[in-house]
N, C-alpha and C positions, 0 to 999 in steps of 0.2 A: 504494500500500500504506500501511497506517496505522502510527502510531508504535509500537504494541504489537508488531506483526509484526516491525518492524525490530529492536526490542530483543531479541525472542526469537532472531532469527538471530545478532545480535552475541553474545548469551549462549552460544549453541551454539558459536560460534567460539572464545570464551574457554575453554569447557570442553574442547574438542579440544586447544587449546594446552596446557592444564594437565595433561591426561592423556597428552600426548606422541603423540597420534594425528595423523598428518599430514593436513592438509586439501588436497584436490585442487583445482586451479585452472587447468585446461588452457586454456580459452578458444579464440579463433580468432586466428591470427597471420598470415593471408594477405590481410587487407583492406589496401589500399594507402593508408589514411588513418588518422591518429591525431589529434594536436594540430592538424594542418592541416585537419581537418574544419571547424574554426571560422574564420570571417573570412578565407577565401581563395576564389578562383575565383568562378564564376557562382552567384548566389543569387536565383533567379527569384521565390521566395515570400517573400523579404526577412525570413528568420528567423534570420540569422546563420550558417547552415550552407551549406557547399559542396554544390551540387545533386548532383554526381557522388558525393560521399561519402554523401549520403542514400541514393542508389540502391545503392551498393556494400554499405553496412551492412544495408539492408533485404533485399537479395538474399542476403547471407551468412547472415543469421539466419532466413530464410524457413522456417517450420516444416514438418515432415513429418506428414502425416495418415494415421492408420489408419482405414479404413472397415470397417463390418460387412458380412457376407455378404448381408444383406437390403437393403442400400442401393439406392435407386432414383432418387436425385437427385444424381449426381456433378457435373453441369454447373455451372460457375461462371466468373466473369471478374474475378479479384481486382485490387484497387488498394491503394495504401498512402499514408500520410503519415508524416512524421518531424518531431519537434521537439526542441530542446535544453531540458533541464530544469536543467542546471547546468554552466557552463563550468569552474568550479573543480574539480569531480570528473569532468569530461569525460563527462557522462551524457546519453544520448539516450533518447527513447521512440519506438517504431515502432508505428503503428496499421495493422494489416492488415485490410482490408475484404474479406471472403470473397466477397460478392455471389453467393451461390448463386441459381440461376435460380428454384428452387422449394423449398418445404417440402412434402414428399410424405407427411406423416403421414396416417394413415387418417381420423381424425376431425377433425383441426384443420389440414389442409393449406392452403397459400395460395401465391399467386404472389409471388416474391421472398423471399429469406431473408437478412436482413442481420446474420448472425453475424460476429464479429470477434475479434481477439486484439491485445493491446498487450504488446510486449516492451520492458523497460527494460534497457539495456546501458550499459556504460561502457568507456573506454579507459584502460589503465594498463600501463606497462612494455612497450610494443610489442605488446600484445595487447588484443582486445576480449572482454569477458566478459558473459554473460547474468546479470542479477541477479534480475529479477522477471518474471512473466508474468501478465497479466489475461486470463482466458479467458471469453468470453461464453457463456452457456448459458441461453437464453430470457430475456435481460435485460429487465427491466421488464414481465415477464408474471407470471401468478399462481404459476408454479412456477420463478421465477428461481433458478438454481443457479450463477450467475456468481461468480467468486472470483479474488483475487490468490493466486499461488503463488510461493514463493521458488525459486531455481534448484535447491536440494537436493530439492525436491518433484517435480521434473520428470525425465523419462526422455530419454536420448540414445542413439539406436540405431546403434551403430557396426557392428553386423552387416550393416546395410543399406548404410551408407556409412562406410567406414573413416576418411574425413577428418573426420568429426564427433567432437568432443571434449566432455568434461564442461564444461558452461557454454557450449556452442556452440548450434547451432540445436536446438530441442526436438522431441521426438516427442509428438504429441497424438492424442487419441482422439475420433472424431466420432460422435455419437449417430445411430443408424440413422434415416434419413429426416428428422430434425429439425435436425441439424447443430450442436447444442450441442457445445462442445469441452471436454475434460477432461484432467487430467494423467495419469490412469491408468485401468485398467479398472474397478477397484472404485469409484472416485469417480463414474465414468460410470453404473454400474449403480444407484447410489443417487440419481442426479440426477433432478430433476423428480418428486419423491415416488416414486422407484423406477420411473418410467415410461420413462426412457431406457435404451438398451442399446447396448453397444459390443463389438467383437471385433477381432482382428487377422486380417482376411481379405484386404484389398487396401490397399496403401500408395501414396500419391501426395504429391508436394510441393504446397504451396499453389497455385502456378502451374505447371502441367505443360507449358506450351508456350512462353510468351513471357518467362519468367524476370523478370516485373515490369517489363520494358523499357517506358518511356514510360507508366507507370501511376501516377506521383506526382501526387496530387490537390492538393498544396500544403496549404492550410488553409481553414477557412470564411471567414477574413478576406481571404486572398489566394489565390484559386482558380485553380489551374493546369489542373485538369480538373473540370468539373461536368456539363455536358450531353454525354451519350454516346449516339450512335445506333448500334444494332446489330440486325441482322436486321430492319431497317425500322422499329424501335421505339426510342423515346428515353427515357432515364432521366436525372434530375438528381440526381446522387449527393450533393451537398452542401447542397441546399435542403431546407426543411422540408415535404417532400411524400412521398407513398407511394412505396415501392420495389416495382416489379412484376416484376423479374427479366427485363426485355425481353419481357414477355408480359402478357396481361391477359384471362384466360379468364373468361367471364361466370359460370361456375358456381363460382368460387373467389374468396375475398376477397384483397386485397393486403396486404402488410406495411407497417408504418410504416418510414420511411427511416432513414438513418444520422445525420442532422443532430443529433438529440437526444443520441446517444452521443458524437459528436464534441464537442458543446458541454460535456457533462458532464466530459470528460477534457481540455478545453482545447486541442483541435486546431482 
């Protein structure tokens, strides 16, 4: 997120303090790591973070997706990466690779759909808090609608899961068949020059089966997972190659892979 956005959020906090309006700051208190996330335990990707802490934080903040009634491409096999951005403020960024098998848009469909989310979280006073979320929405395309959102611009669906708290894992909206993610329905409906559409039809967590177990890719510099064979086909998740969604139909193009996005955000 940029400096102007940070200043705006700080200004809002000062305004609330001056007006006497209490600021909510629930966060998540069940993660068994805090200061000990740094410089302890096994660190396979040599980034200064405990590997088990990386998993526990990534799993705890794993977003909830709302899909539209017309969605025809639910299938995905998600992975993640975690990096420290500041030890002094105990801040991490989590890169969630959605790895949808296909983009099933009518006119622009393709094999492999590398949408993603980055959540920035920090630890303070015994709890972890969500601060920012970057939601990819056709990033680097002609209708790029990707954006950073502050925690106050996101939704938290306690009706679905009462354990979720304000500044816990966010509720995101997935554009029908295209898988761009947005912070709310109205933002989605204006995305990609008003071509995207979302609704609250079916909800799923990012990883519906394996809970991200053994899905930490490490980083582009220290790769814990890169080559993945599934259904008899192989993808290289961290290389500068096409992502085909473990498929490669002759009648559809493939997508560009994750490497360019990982590079842009320093993973």
